[in-house]
VMD Tcl script that draws the C-alpha trace (Angstrom):
set ca {
  {45.45 129.07 180.17}
  {46.57 130.59 176.63}
  {44.78 130.32 172.90}
  {46.08 128.24 172.08}
  {48.01 126.36 175.18}
  {51.36 126.60 175.41}
  {53.93 125.10 178.13}
  {56.68 126.86 179.37}
  {60.52 126.78 179.51}
  {61.80 128.31 182.45}
  {65.32 128.70 184.46}
  {64.83 128.79 188.60}
  {67.51 129.49 190.58}
  {66.87 126.21 194.10}
  {68.12 126.89 197.68}
  {70.56 124.77 198.92}
  {67.67 123.23 200.66}
  {64.99 123.00 197.90}
  {62.24 124.19 200.02}
  {62.53 127.84 197.58}
  {62.44 128.53 194.24}
  {64.12 132.07 192.62}
  {64.69 134.24 190.10}
  {62.22 132.91 187.16}
  {63.74 133.76 183.74}
  {61.35 132.86 180.63}
  {63.66 130.96 178.11}
  {60.78 130.02 175.88}
  {56.51 130.80 176.57}
  {55.25 129.58 173.91}
  {55.94 125.57 173.36}
  {52.30 125.05 172.19}
  {50.88 121.25 172.79}
  {47.16 119.69 172.49}
  {44.36 118.86 174.65}
  {42.77 115.68 174.49}
  {39.89 113.63 175.36}
  {41.78 111.56 177.97}
  {42.28 110.38 181.84}
  {44.97 112.29 182.34}
  {45.33 112.78 185.82}
  {47.16 116.88 185.52}
  {44.32 118.86 184.98}
  {41.01 119.35 183.18}
  {39.92 117.64 179.46}
  {44.44 116.16 180.14}
  {46.73 116.83 177.34}
  {48.97 115.44 174.93}
  {52.40 116.88 175.79}
  {55.70 115.33 176.39}
  {59.21 116.31 175.38}
  {62.92 116.64 176.78}
  {65.18 119.81 177.37}
  {69.12 118.73 177.01}
  {72.15 120.60 176.85}
  {75.35 119.77 174.42}
  {78.53 119.30 175.78}
  {78.74 123.18 173.88}
  {75.82 124.30 176.17}
  {73.42 124.53 173.54}
  {69.12 123.76 174.29}
  {67.38 121.44 173.33}
  {63.73 121.50 173.94}
  {61.65 118.86 171.82}
  {58.11 118.96 172.23}
  {56.82 114.94 171.49}
  {54.78 114.05 169.31}
  {51.29 115.57 169.09}
  {49.67 113.31 167.58}
  {45.66 114.61 166.47}
}
mol new
graphics top color blue
foreach p $ca { graphics top sphere $p radius 0.5 }
foreach p [lrange $ca 0 end-1] q [lrange $ca 1 end] { graphics top cylinder $p $q radius 0.2 }
display resetview
């Protein structure tokens, strides 16, 4: 795990039957989030992080990171 903890936005190519990925490209590798005490089911003490990836009509990429509450 990185310090501080981060998420990563990646591009992958998926084959036709969705059984294999290739050509990984890291687009953004330092999207921060905070670890918090919770009953989060995915790893360690849990994490409070969220976000969305969207493209606009001109092809611009938007990445939101949630509210990262204290």
